C-alpha positions in Angstrom: -34.8 -34.3 20.3 -34.9 -30.7 20.9 -32.2 -30.6 23.4 -29.6 -32.4 21.1 -30.6 -30.1 18.3 -30.3 -27.2 20.6 -26.9 -28.2 22.0 -25.9 -28.9 18.0 -26.6 -25.4 17.4 -25.1 -24.1 20.3 -21.8 -25.6 19.7 -21.5 -25.5 16.0 -22.4 -21.0 17.2 -19.1 -21.8 19.5 -16.8 -23.1 16.7 -18.2 -20.3 14.6 -17.3 -17.7 16.6 -13.8 -19.1 17.9 -13.1 -19.3 14.2 -10.0 -17.4 13.1 -7.9 -16.4 10.5 -3.9 -17.9 11.0 -1.1 -15.6 9.9 2.4 -16.9 10.1 5.3 -14.7 9.7 8.6 -15.1 8.0 10.1 -15.3 11.6 8.0 -18.4 12.7 5.7 -16.4 14.9 1.9 -17.4 14.7 -1.0 -15.3 15.0 -4.6 -16.0 15.1 -7.3 -13.3 14.6 -9.1 -12.1 11.6 -7.8 -10.4 8.1 -9.8 -7.2 7.9 -8.2 -5.7 4.7 -5.3 -6.3 2.0 -4.1 -3.0 1.2 -0.9 -1.9 -1.1 1.5 -4.4 0.1 0.5 -5.2 3.4 -2.6 -7.2 5.5 -4.7 -5.1 8.0 -4.9 -8.1 10.5 -7.0 -7.7 13.9 -6.0 -10.1 17.0 -7.0 -9.6 20.7 -8.5 -6.4 19.9 -5.6 -4.5 18.2 -5.2 -4.0 14.9 -1.8 -4.6 13.1 -0.4 -3.9 9.8 1.8 -6.1 8.2 4.3 -6.1 5.3 3.6 -8.7 2.6 7.2 -9.3 2.9 7.4 -10.5 6.7 4.2 -12.9 6.0 5.4 -16.4 5.5 1.6 -17.9 5.1 -1.8 -16.9 5.4 -4.6 -19.2 6.5 -7.8 -18.5 5.8 -11.2 -19.8 8.4 -13.7 -18.7 5.0 -12.0 -19.3 1.5 -15.5 -17.7 0.0 -14.7 -14.2 1.8 -13.8 -11.1 -0.4 -10.4 -10.7 1.5 -9.2 -14.2 0.7 -10.1 -13.5 -3.3 -7.8 -10.3 -3.2 -5.3 -11.9 -1.3 -5.0 -14.5 -3.9 -5.0 -12.3 -6.5 -2.1 -10.7 -4.4 -0.2 -13.6 -4.1 -0.6 -14.8 -7.8 1.7 -12.0 -8.3 5.3 -10.7 -7.2 4.7 -9.0 -3.7 7.8 -6.9 -4.7 5.9 -5.0 -7.4 4.3 -2.5 -5.0 8.0 -1.8 -3.4 10.1 -1.7 -6.7 7.2 0.6 -7.7 7.6 3.1 -5.0 11.4 2.6 -5.1 11.7 3.5 -8.7 9.7 6.5 -8.3 12.0 7.7 -5.3 15.1 7.1 -6.7 14.3 8.0 -10.4 11.4 10.1 -11.0 11.2 13.7 -11.4 13.3 16.8 -11.0 12.7 17.4 -7.2 14.4 20.8 -7.1 12.4 22.0 -10.3 9.3 21.4 -8.5 10.7 23.5 -5.5 11.1 26.0 -7.9 7.6 25.7 -8.8 6.2 25.7 -5.2 7.9 28.8 -4.6 6.8 30.7 -8.2 2.9 29.3 -8.6 2.3 27.4 -5.0 -0.9 25.5 -4.7 -1.5 26.0 -8.4 1.9 23.8 -8.9 0.2 21.4 -6.4 -3.0 21.0 -8.0 -1.1 20.5 -11.5 1.1 17.8 -10.2 -2.0 15.9 -8.4 -3.9 16.0 -11.8 -0.6 14.7 -13.4 -0.4 11.1 -14.4 3.5 9.9 -14.0 4.7 7.1 -15.3 8.3 5.4 -15.5 8.3 5.7 -19.2 8.0 9.6 -19.1 10.6 9.8 -16.5 13.9 9.6 -18.5 15.6 8.2 -15.3 13.5 6.1 -14.7 13.7 4.5 -18.0 17.0 4.4 -18.4 18.1 3.2 -14.7 15.6 1.1 -13.8 16.1 -2.6 -13.3 12.1 -3.0 -13.3 11.5 -2.5 -17.2 9.2 -5.8 -17.5 7.3 -4.3 -14.4 6.2 -1.1 -16.2 2.6 -2.4 -17.6 1.9 -4.1 -14.6 -1.3 -2.2 -12.7 0.3 -2.7 -9.3 3.5 -1.5 -10.0 2.4 1.6 -11.6 -0.3 2.5 -9.0 2.7 2.3 -6.2 4.8 4.4 -8.8 2.4 7.0 -9.2 1.2 7.1 -5.5 4.8 8.0 -4.7 5.9 10.0 -7.1 3.0 12.8 -7.0 3.6 12.5 -3.2 7.3 13.3 -3.4 6.5 16.1 -5.7 3.6 17.6 -4.4 6.2 17.3 -1.0 8.8 19.4 -2.6 6.0 22.1 -4.4 4.9 22.3 -0.8 8.2 23.1 0.9 8.6 26.0 -1.9 5.2 27.4 -1.3 6.3 27.5 2.5 9.9 29.1 2.0 8.0 31.6 0.0 5.4 32.5 3.0 8.4 32.5 5.3 10.7 34.9 2.9 7.6 37.3 2.6 6.9 37.2 6.5 10.5 38.0 7.0 10.5 40.8 4.9 
């Protein structure tokens, strides 16, 4: 009886060790591995000892081995919404938010202080006149996922322009 119990426990352990999540891409490629994280609009997938970041738009299906896992519940929350919300937020911020030339000038005049001010700001589509007028995603302006991606992209672009302005000022001082 002990041998049967031991064999059963070993078999159960073997099957548990080989259990894997199954990722199917839109191009019909199938991978077995482990979903380790879901962030922004992508899934971090580990297979054959390598880590891959797969955009949500490229995923056809995702089958989890353990449905009580925290990552599974995050995936279900993302699947319930529009997977393009994050992409829409980033594109709207890139195309319509802020006066990038003005932030370049702020970087020249105030350097790191301008970057700190922008980092503390809370950009929203409603505050950007061009975004509010030209965006085709007005119904998503109150969605938390859309807003999070919008804010990250808008801040990143404006801080980048200010950093370029500050670098231009430094180069000008060094040349003189």
